[in-house]
C-alpha positions as a printed Julia matrix, in Angstrom:
174×3 Matrix{Float64}:
 36.21    8.5    -4.06
 39.12    7.05   -2.17
 42.74    7.19   -3.28
 42.54    3.5    -4.11
 39.53    4.04   -6.41
 41.24    6.81   -8.37
 44.38    4.7    -8.87
 42.48    1.68  -10.19
 43.22    0.79  -13.79
 40.31    0.96  -16.21
 38.52   -2.35  -16.68
 38.67   -3.63  -20.28
 35.42   -2.75  -22.02
 34.16   -0.06  -19.64
 33.8     3.61  -20.59
 37.1     4.64  -18.97
 39.0     1.85  -20.77
 37.35    2.79  -24.07
 38.23    6.44  -23.61
 41.86    5.56  -22.82
 42.43    2.76  -25.35
 40.18    3.79  -28.25
 39.82    7.51  -27.65
 36.1     6.82  -27.81
 33.38    8.39  -25.68
 30.28    6.57  -24.44
 28.02    7.72  -27.29
 30.52    6.89  -30.0
 31.03    3.53  -28.33
 27.25    2.93  -28.38
 27.17    3.81  -32.08
 30.0     1.38  -32.82
 28.47   -1.37  -30.69
 25.1    -0.98  -32.41
 26.74   -1.08  -35.86
 28.6    -4.27  -34.85
 25.38   -5.81  -33.53
 23.52   -5.03  -36.75
 26.31   -6.54  -38.84
 26.21   -9.75  -36.77
 22.43   -9.93  -37.07
 22.62   -9.32  -40.82
 24.84  -12.38  -41.22
 22.61  -14.63  -39.08
 19.27  -13.39  -40.34
 19.81  -14.36  -43.98
 20.1   -18.02  -42.99
 17.08  -17.77  -40.69
 14.98  -16.28  -43.51
 15.92  -19.09  -45.9
 15.22  -21.76  -43.3
 11.88  -20.21  -42.32
 10.78  -19.95  -45.96
 11.7   -23.58  -46.56
  9.76  -24.68  -43.46
  6.68  -22.76  -44.57
  6.63  -24.63  -47.88
  7.32  -28.02  -46.32
  3.79  -28.4   -44.95
  2.48  -28.28  -48.54
  4.68  -31.13  -49.76
  3.28  -34.59  -50.53
  5.42  -36.25  -47.85
  4.1   -34.0   -45.06
  1.01  -36.18  -44.59
  3.28  -39.19  -43.93
  4.79  -37.64  -40.79
  4.06  -39.53  -37.58
  2.86  -37.59  -34.5
  6.42  -37.18  -33.15
  7.68  -35.81  -36.48
  4.65  -33.54  -36.72
  5.39  -32.14  -33.24
  9.06  -31.66  -34.09
  8.08  -29.84  -37.3
  5.78  -27.51  -35.34
  8.52  -26.77  -32.78
 10.97  -26.1   -35.62
  8.57  -23.79  -37.45
  7.57  -21.85  -34.33
 11.2   -21.49  -33.19
 12.18  -20.24  -36.66
  9.45  -17.59  -36.44
 10.51  -16.67  -32.89
 14.19  -16.42  -33.85
 13.29  -14.23  -36.84
 11.23  -11.97  -34.62
 13.9   -11.67  -31.93
 16.74  -11.13  -34.4
 14.76   -8.35  -36.12
 13.72   -6.73  -32.83
 16.81   -4.46  -32.55
 16.09   -3.04  -36.0
 12.43   -2.42  -35.17
 13.39   -0.88  -31.83
 15.9     1.38  -33.56
 13.2     2.64  -35.93
 10.86    3.27  -32.99
 13.52    5.0   -30.88
 15.26    6.85  -33.73
 16.82   10.13  -32.57
 15.51    9.81  -29.01
 18.95    9.74  -27.36
 18.58    6.13  -26.23
 21.38    4.47  -28.19
 23.05    2.93  -25.13
 19.74    1.43  -23.99
 19.1     0.25  -27.54
 22.46   -1.53  -27.62
 21.75   -3.24  -24.28
 18.27   -4.4   -25.3
 19.51   -5.35  -28.78
 22.15   -7.53  -27.16
 19.48   -9.33  -25.11
 17.27   -9.79  -28.19
 20.23  -11.2   -30.14
 21.06  -13.71  -27.38
 17.42  -14.81  -27.18
 17.23  -15.01  -30.99
 20.37  -17.12  -31.16
 18.94  -19.42  -28.49
 15.76  -19.84  -30.54
 17.94  -20.42  -33.61
 19.83  -23.2   -31.83
 16.5   -24.89  -31.06
 15.38  -24.35  -34.67
 18.52  -25.91  -36.11
 18.6   -28.83  -33.72
 14.9   -29.63  -34.11
 15.22  -29.31  -37.89
 18.11  -31.76  -37.82
 16.09  -34.08  -35.59
 13.18  -34.06  -38.05
 15.23  -34.66  -41.19
 17.43  -37.37  -39.66
 14.43  -39.07  -38.07
 12.87  -39.35  -41.52
 16.1   -40.33  -43.28
 17.94  -42.56  -40.79
 15.62  -43.39  -37.92
 14.94  -41.97  -34.49
 18.01  -43.37  -32.75
 20.45  -41.78  -35.18
 18.42  -38.58  -35.16
 18.46  -38.28  -31.38
 22.19  -39.02  -31.23
 23.1   -36.48  -33.9
 20.81  -33.86  -32.37
 22.4   -34.41  -28.97
 25.83  -33.99  -30.56
 24.71  -30.78  -32.25
 23.36  -29.41  -28.95
 26.69  -30.26  -27.31
 28.47  -28.42  -30.14
 26.23  -25.38  -29.58
 26.98  -25.48  -25.86
 30.72  -25.73  -26.49
 31.08  -23.15  -29.26
 28.35  -20.68  -28.35
 28.7   -20.8   -24.55
 31.72  -22.62  -23.13
 34.41  -21.12  -25.4
 33.18  -17.5   -25.13
 32.69  -17.76  -21.37
 36.13  -19.3   -21.02
 37.63  -16.5   -23.12
 35.81  -13.89  -21.05
 37.03  -15.42  -17.79
 40.61  -15.75  -19.08
 40.57  -12.37  -20.86
 41.47  -13.75  -24.24
 42.92  -17.21  -23.73
 41.54  -20.73  -23.67
 44.26  -21.96  -21.29
């Protein structure tokens, strides 16, 4: 290690920064990060469960037979994406049960983070395709496509652009 390396300030979020700023070691940090991840997933998963249950019953409704091929395809995409998002959002919990007391908490947090991002991506597709289906039936395809495009833009702005901008600016949107 060179003199320059030893004088470098800890980078926000790394183990040295956590030890200095939070008096928190790597394992305690992993425990906290996993607890935060589970809390976030708990909030999201309730809505996904309700949506998935509703979609499962929809195919048994009288109006389901009236769907045109496009609407049928959108319904199938919505249903499959709801199942995929449920699976991915539950994956960190299942992995935790499988890896319980194996000393792999840091790896569990890293993989749980990836599962959560993938699950949120599937959820964005679920919500947008669900909106497309309902608005297509209620207002027509043009309105449905426009509103769905606006929703996708909102996802991109709030779920990607703002957080990436905050990360780049270390806490500011300026």
